[in-house]
N, C-alpha and C positions, 0 to 999 in steps of 0.2 A: 356733753357740753360743759358740765360743772368742772371737769378736770382742766379744760381749756382755760376757764376763768382763773383757776388756781395758778397756773404758770404765767398767765398774763399779769396777774397781780404780783407774783413773785418777781417777774422781770421789771415791772414798774418800780417796785420797792428797791431792787438791786441797783437800778439806774439812778434812783433818787439818792440812795445812800452813797453810791460811788462819787456823787457830786457834793456830798455833805450837805444836802438840803433837808430841812425839817419838813414834816407833813404840812405844817401850816404855811410855809413859804411856797412849796410846790402847789398846794391847793389854791393859794392866792394867784399864782402865776397862770394857772389853767382855768380859774373861775369856777371852782367847785368848793364845797365845804370840806374841812379836814375830816369830818366824820364819813362823808361819802368816799373820799380818797382812801380812808381806812378800809371801807367795805370792798373797794376795788382791789387794794393790795392783799386782802385776805381771800380774794376770789369769791366773795359773797354777792357781788353785783357785776353786771356787765356794763360796758361803756359804749357810748355812741361813737360813730366815726368822727364826729366833730371833737368829742372829748379826747379820742385817741390822737388826733392831729395836734391838739393843744398840748397833750402830754409829751408827744415826740418833739415838738418845737421847744417846749420849756426845758426839756432834758437834753436836747441836741442829739437825739438818737433816731434811728430809722424805725419805721413801723414794724419791719421784720424782726428787729431785736426785741420788740415788745410782744408781738402776737404769736411768734413761732416758738414751740417748745425746743429749747436748746438741746435736749436729749434725742430729738427725732432726727432720723437720718436726713441729710440735705436732699433736696429735689435734684435728681440727676439732670445734667445739661444735655442738650441735643447730641453733642459729641459723645457723652457717656452712654446715652441711649443707643446710638449707632454702634458703639463698641460692644455693648451687651448683645445686640442683634447679630453682629458679625460673629461673635463667639458662639452664640447659640446655633446659628446657621452653619458654621464651619464644622460643628459636631453632629449635624443632622444627617440622617440616612436619606437616600434618594426618594424613598416613599414619603418620608416626613417633609422633604422639600417640595415635592409635588403637591401634597396636601396644603402646605402653607401658602404656596403660590395661588392655588385656587381659593383659599380662604381670604387672602388679602384682596384678590380681585373682587370677590363677593362683597367684602366689607366696604371697599372703596366705592363700589357701585351703589351701595345703600346709604352710606354716611355722607353728608354734605360737609366736606372739609372747606375751611376758609382758604381762598386763593392766596398763594404766597408769592 
């Protein structure tokens, strides 16, 4: 968890600096003290959802750009996931395909998926 706080803080700092805002100005815009903003930017404190929303609005950035580690791989889209499955299945043996079909049927019967 601590590592998450460090890149959240670094993302806040980078967004603030990219807009040439001082810590004092940003803290006033979001309604927190400059010292608390400093602890956020250093990754020493966590922030509430309300504070995150205020930070994003004040900086004009998305929550994604603040909370996600820019070095993490992006979450694959549904199309990407389908492509991965197609590639895996196209290289599978007949025995592997039979096993996977049985496994998927078993899982779908036990897991309650949201209706789409």
